[in-house]
C-alpha positions in Angstrom: 3.9 12.5 -20.9 0.4 13.9 -21.0 -3.0 12.7 -22.0 -3.4 9.3 -23.5 -7.0 10.0 -24.6 -7.9 9.0 -28.2 -7.3 11.8 -30.8 -11.0 12.4 -31.5 -11.5 13.2 -27.8 -8.3 15.4 -27.5 -9.4 17.4 -30.6 -12.6 18.6 -28.9 -12.0 20.7 -25.8 -15.3 20.1 -24.0 -15.1 16.3 -24.7 -11.5 16.2 -23.5 -12.4 18.1 -20.3 -15.2 15.7 -19.6 -12.9 12.8 -20.3 -10.4 14.1 -17.8 -13.1 14.6 -15.2 -14.3 11.0 -15.7 -10.8 9.7 -15.4 -10.3 11.8 -12.2 -13.5 10.5 -10.7 -12.7 6.8 -11.5 -9.2 7.2 -10.2 -10.5 8.9 -7.1 -12.9 6.1 -6.4 -10.1 3.5 -6.8 -7.8 5.4 -4.5 -10.6 5.9 -2.0 -11.3 2.2 -2.0 -7.6 1.5 -1.5 -7.5 3.9 1.5 -10.5 2.1 3.0 -8.7 -1.2 2.5 -5.6 -0.1 4.5 -7.1 -0.8 7.9 -9.5 -3.5 6.5 -8.6 -6.7 4.8 -7.6 -6.2 1.2 -4.7 -5.1 -0.9 -4.9 -1.4 0.1 -1.5 -0.2 -1.3 -1.9 -2.2 -4.5 -5.3 -0.6 -5.1 -4.0 2.9 -4.3 -1.2 2.4 -6.9 -3.8 1.2 -9.4 -5.8 4.4 -8.9 -2.6 6.4 -9.4 -2.0 4.5 -12.6 -5.5 5.4 -13.8 -4.7 9.1 -13.0 -1.4 8.8 -14.8 -3.2 8.1 -18.1 -4.3 11.7 -18.1 -2.4 13.8 -15.6 1.3 14.7 -15.7 1.5 15.1 -11.9 0.3 11.6 -11.4 2.8 10.3 -13.9 5.6 12.0 -11.9 4.4 10.7 -8.6 4.1 7.2 -10.0 7.6 7.3 -11.6 9.0 8.5 -8.2 7.2 5.8 -6.4 8.5 3.1 -8.8 12.0 4.3 -8.4 11.8 4.3 -4.6 10.3 0.8 -4.5 13.0 -0.5 -6.8 15.7 1.1 -4.6 14.1 -0.5 -1.4 14.0 -3.9 -3.1 17.6 -3.7 -4.1 18.6 -2.7 -0.5 16.5 -5.5 0.9 18.3 -8.0 -1.3 21.7 -6.9 0.1 23.1 -9.9 2.0 24.3 -7.7 5.0 20.8 -6.2 5.3 19.1 -9.6 5.0 21.3 -11.0 7.7 20.7 -8.1 10.0 16.9 -8.3 9.5 16.9 -12.1 10.2 18.9 -11.5 13.4 16.7 -8.7 14.6 13.5 -10.7 13.8 14.9 -13.7 15.7 15.9 -11.6 18.8 12.5 -9.9 18.7 10.6 -13.3 18.6 12.7 -14.7 21.4 11.9 -11.6 23.6 8.2 -11.8 22.8 8.2 -15.6 23.6 10.0 -15.0 26.9 7.6 -12.2 27.9 4.6 -14.4 26.9 6.0 -17.3 29.0 6.5 -15.1 32.1 3.0 -13.7 31.7 1.5 -17.2 31.4 3.6 -18.5 34.3 2.5 -15.6 36.5 -1.2 -15.2 35.5 -2.1 -18.3 33.6 -4.7 -18.3 30.8 -7.8 -16.3 32.0 -10.8 -16.2 29.7 -12.7 -13.0 29.5 -15.9 -14.8 30.2 -16.7 -17.0 33.2 -17.1 -20.6 32.2 -17.5 -22.0 35.8 -20.9 -20.2 36.3 
């Protein structure tokens, strides 16, 4: 754990501090881009984790956060692969889709398709 900067950078305090500031700024830019991508099209979470990985090259706190995140993602993947959980998720998804389809059918039967603009005029 700790800095992965080259030895000639770590041996000079001022150079190492500027290296850490540079890594922090680059990581911050990548994390910021990921946050912007969350509501917009793009791989937001993937970019955020990429920024965290950039920070983890220099900062112990980022290494700990990244290690915790990897552990939680692995645990969630193992739970999702459990046959009972998969069966339950498939059943819930099917029931939800049937309910949405029924509500959509009732709405269309009652109101029909109304365009927001008037084509007749």
